[in-house]
C-alpha positions as CSV (number, residue, x, y, z in Angstrom):
1,M,-25.6,17.4,-101.9
2,K,-29.3,18.2,-101.8
3,R,-31.0,18.6,-105.2
4,S,-32.5,22.1,-105.6
5,K,-36.3,22.0,-105.9
6,K,-37.2,24.2,-108.8
7,L,-40.8,23.2,-109.5
8,L,-43.3,23.3,-106.7
9,A,-47.0,22.6,-107.2
10,F,-50.0,23.3,-104.9
11,S,-53.2,21.4,-105.4
12,G,-56.4,21.0,-103.3
13,L,-59.8,22.3,-102.6
14,D,-60.8,25.9,-102.8
15,G,-60.5,27.6,-99.5
16,A,-57.9,25.2,-98.1
17,G,-55.3,27.9,-97.7
18,K,-53.2,27.5,-100.9
19,S,-52.8,31.3,-101.5
20,T,-51.7,32.0,-98.0
21,Q,-49.0,29.3,-98.0
22,I,-47.8,30.3,-101.5
23,E,-47.2,33.9,-100.2
24,L,-45.2,32.5,-97.3
25,L,-43.2,30.3,-99.7
26,E,-42.4,33.2,-102.0
27,K,-41.0,35.2,-99.0
28,Y,-39.0,32.2,-97.8
29,L,-37.4,31.7,-101.3
30,R,-36.6,35.4,-101.7
31,K,-34.8,35.4,-98.3
32,R,-32.7,32.5,-99.6
33,G,-31.7,34.5,-102.7
34,E,-33.9,32.6,-105.1
35,K,-36.1,34.0,-107.8
36,P,-39.5,32.5,-107.5
37,V,-42.1,32.8,-110.3
38,Y,-45.8,32.3,-109.4
39,L,-48.1,30.7,-112.0
40,W,-51.8,30.0,-111.7
41,T,-52.8,27.4,-114.2
42,R,-56.1,25.9,-115.1
43,G,-57.1,24.2,-118.3
44,G,-59.3,26.6,-120.4
45,Y,-58.2,29.7,-118.4
46,T,-54.6,30.0,-119.3
47,S,-53.3,33.4,-120.5
48,G,-53.1,32.3,-124.2
49,F,-56.5,30.7,-124.2
50,N,-58.1,33.7,-122.4
51,A,-56.5,36.1,-125.0
52,L,-57.9,33.9,-127.8
53,K,-61.4,34.0,-126.3
54,S,-61.3,37.7,-125.8
55,L,-60.2,38.3,-129.4
56,L,-63.0,36.1,-130.7
57,R,-65.6,37.8,-128.5
58,K,-64.6,41.2,-130.0
59,S,-64.1,40.1,-133.6
60,A,-66.9,37.6,-134.0
61,K,-69.7,38.7,-131.6
62,G,-71.9,35.8,-130.6
63,A,-69.4,33.2,-131.7
64,V,-68.0,32.8,-128.2
65,P,-70.4,32.9,-125.2
66,P,-69.5,35.2,-122.3
67,S,-67.4,33.9,-119.4
68,G,-68.9,32.4,-116.3
69,R,-71.5,29.6,-115.8
70,T,-74.1,31.1,-118.0
71,E,-76.9,29.2,-119.8
72,E,-75.5,30.3,-123.1
73,R,-72.1,28.9,-122.3
74,E,-73.5,25.6,-121.1
75,K,-75.6,25.3,-124.2
76,A,-72.6,26.0,-126.5
77,L,-70.3,23.5,-124.7
78,G,-73.2,21.0,-124.8
79,R,-72.5,20.5,-128.5
80,P,-69.9,17.7,-129.0
81,A,-68.0,19.5,-131.8
82,V,-67.7,22.8,-129.8
83,R,-66.7,20.9,-126.6
84,R,-63.9,19.0,-128.4
85,I,-62.6,22.1,-130.1
86,W,-62.6,23.9,-126.7
87,L,-60.8,21.1,-125.0
88,G,-58.2,20.8,-127.8
89,L,-57.4,24.5,-127.7
90,A,-57.2,24.4,-123.9
91,I,-54.8,21.5,-124.0
92,L,-52.6,23.1,-126.8
93,D,-52.1,26.2,-124.6
94,L,-51.3,24.0,-121.6
95,M,-48.5,22.5,-123.8
96,R,-47.1,26.0,-124.3
97,V,-47.3,26.7,-120.5
98,Y,-46.0,23.4,-119.2
99,G,-43.8,22.2,-122.0
100,L,-42.1,25.5,-122.9
101,Q,-42.7,28.3,-120.4
102,I,-42.1,26.4,-117.2
103,R,-39.1,24.6,-118.7
104,F,-37.6,27.9,-119.8
105,W,-38.0,29.4,-116.3
106,K,-36.3,26.5,-114.7
107,M,-33.4,26.7,-117.2
108,T,-32.9,30.3,-116.4
109,G,-32.5,29.5,-112.7
110,K,-36.0,30.5,-111.4
111,T,-38.0,28.5,-109.0
112,V,-41.5,28.0,-110.3
113,I,-44.5,27.9,-108.0
114,C,-47.7,26.5,-109.6
115,D,-51.0,27.2,-108.1
116,R,-52.8,24.1,-109.5
117,Y,-51.1,21.7,-112.0
118,L,-52.0,19.1,-114.6
119,E,-53.9,16.8,-112.3
120,D,-56.2,19.6,-111.2
121,T,-57.1,20.3,-114.8
122,A,-57.8,16.5,-115.3
123,I,-60.2,16.7,-112.4
124,D,-61.8,19.8,-113.8
125,F,-62.2,18.4,-117.3
126,S,-63.7,15.1,-116.1
127,L,-66.2,16.8,-113.8
128,N,-67.2,19.6,-116.3
129,F,-67.3,17.2,-119.3
130,P,-68.4,13.8,-118.0
131,G,-68.2,11.1,-120.6
132,E,-65.7,13.1,-122.8
133,P,-62.7,10.8,-123.2
134,F,-60.1,13.6,-123.3
135,E,-57.5,11.5,-121.5
136,K,-57.4,9.1,-124.5
137,S,-56.8,11.9,-127.0
138,I,-53.4,12.3,-128.7
139,L,-53.1,15.9,-127.5
140,W,-53.6,15.0,-123.8
141,R,-51.2,12.0,-124.0
142,L,-48.6,14.3,-125.5
143,L,-49.3,17.0,-122.9
144,T,-48.6,14.4,-120.1
145,K,-45.3,13.5,-121.7
146,I,-43.9,17.0,-122.1
147,T,-45.2,18.3,-118.7
148,P,-42.3,18.3,-116.1
149,E,-42.9,16.5,-112.9
150,P,-43.0,18.8,-109.8
151,D,-40.2,18.3,-107.3
152,I,-42.9,18.5,-104.5
153,T,-46.7,18.7,-104.7
154,F,-48.4,20.1,-101.7
155,T,-52.1,19.1,-101.4
156,L,-54.2,21.3,-99.1
157,L,-57.5,19.8,-98.1
158,V,-60.4,20.7,-95.9
159,P,-63.8,19.0,-95.4
160,V,-66.5,20.0,-97.8
161,A,-68.5,22.0,-95.3
162,E,-65.3,24.0,-94.5
163,S,-64.6,24.7,-98.1
164,L,-68.2,25.9,-98.7
165,K,-68.0,28.2,-95.6
166,R,-64.7,29.7,-96.8
167,S,-66.0,30.2,-100.3
168,V,-68.8,32.3,-98.9
169,Q,-66.4,34.3,-96.9
170,K,-64.2,35.0,-100.0
171,N,-67.3,35.8,-102.1
172,E,-66.4,33.2,-104.7
173,P,-68.4,34.0,-107.8
174,F,-68.9,30.4,-109.0
175,P,-68.5,28.0,-106.0
176,D,-68.8,24.3,-106.5
177,S,-71.9,22.5,-105.2
178,P,-71.4,20.2,-102.1
179,E,-71.7,17.2,-104.4
180,V,-68.9,18.4,-106.7
181,L,-66.7,19.3,-103.8
182,A,-67.1,15.9,-102.3
183,E,-66.1,14.3,-105.6
184,R,-63.1,16.6,-105.9
185,L,-62.0,15.8,-102.3
186,S,-62.3,12.1,-103.1
187,R,-60.2,12.4,-106.2
188,Y,-57.5,14.5,-104.5
189,E,-57.2,11.9,-101.7
190,K,-56.7,9.1,-104.3
191,L,-54.2,11.1,-106.3
192,A,-52.2,12.1,-103.2
193,E,-52.0,8.4,-102.2
194,K,-51.0,7.3,-105.7
195,Y,-48.3,9.9,-106.3
196,S,-47.2,10.3,-102.6
197,W,-48.1,14.0,-102.5
198,L,-47.7,15.8,-99.2
199,V,-51.2,16.2,-97.8
200,L,-51.8,19.2,-95.5
201,D,-54.8,19.9,-93.3
202,G,-56.0,23.4,-94.2
203,R,-57.9,23.5,-90.8
204,E,-54.6,23.7,-88.9
205,P,-53.0,27.0,-87.9
206,I,-51.2,28.8,-90.8
207,E,-47.9,28.5,-89.0
208,T,-48.3,24.8,-88.5
209,V,-49.0,24.2,-92.1
210,W,-46.1,26.3,-93.2
211,G,-43.8,24.5,-90.8
212,K,-44.6,21.2,-92.6
213,I,-44.0,22.9,-96.0
214,E,-40.6,24.3,-94.8
215,Q,-39.6,20.9,-93.4
216,A,-40.4,19.3,-96.8
217,L,-38.3,21.9,-98.6
218,E,-35.3,21.3,-96.3
219,S,-35.4,17.6,-96.4
């Protein structure tokens, strides 16, 4: 008997077509009588952490810089103490999301679709805070232990130039530079090989990519 796949993760570069394929997946699951739950996760931008930042901005004006890649924000996060507090709080809220929320949804029979997962956050942290040994921290090690492993991870990739072109078309407010995208692409390729993720070419027709996803779900 086939094991039901209750946790599905999508990783990859911006503009590779993750959102489109996730929409198709949700329709597919509903037709099968399942109850999919969509969750976008990114360390530092989870719902709990965003609520905390919003509260601090209102109650202690000037204590928390505005969102976005502003000079004020970069200056604040350039201070080691502030950076480590930020990372610690971000990881703590990921524990709530991955260790509790996702497990609860699975226990109640829902299929969880994650747009980005733990490894995406690891890439973000290492690129945004180079030299910060967050992976050696007790909090991060605990997070990796309590985070459930996806039944399938779909990795959608496109060349750097294509990702940049699609970001412009989508009016992305804070697109990555070509250098950062190239590093992201390299890291995703290594992770996909290490963990045997299903790699999908985002340049292929939508129907072709979806066909490969459907085949993986049925196998």
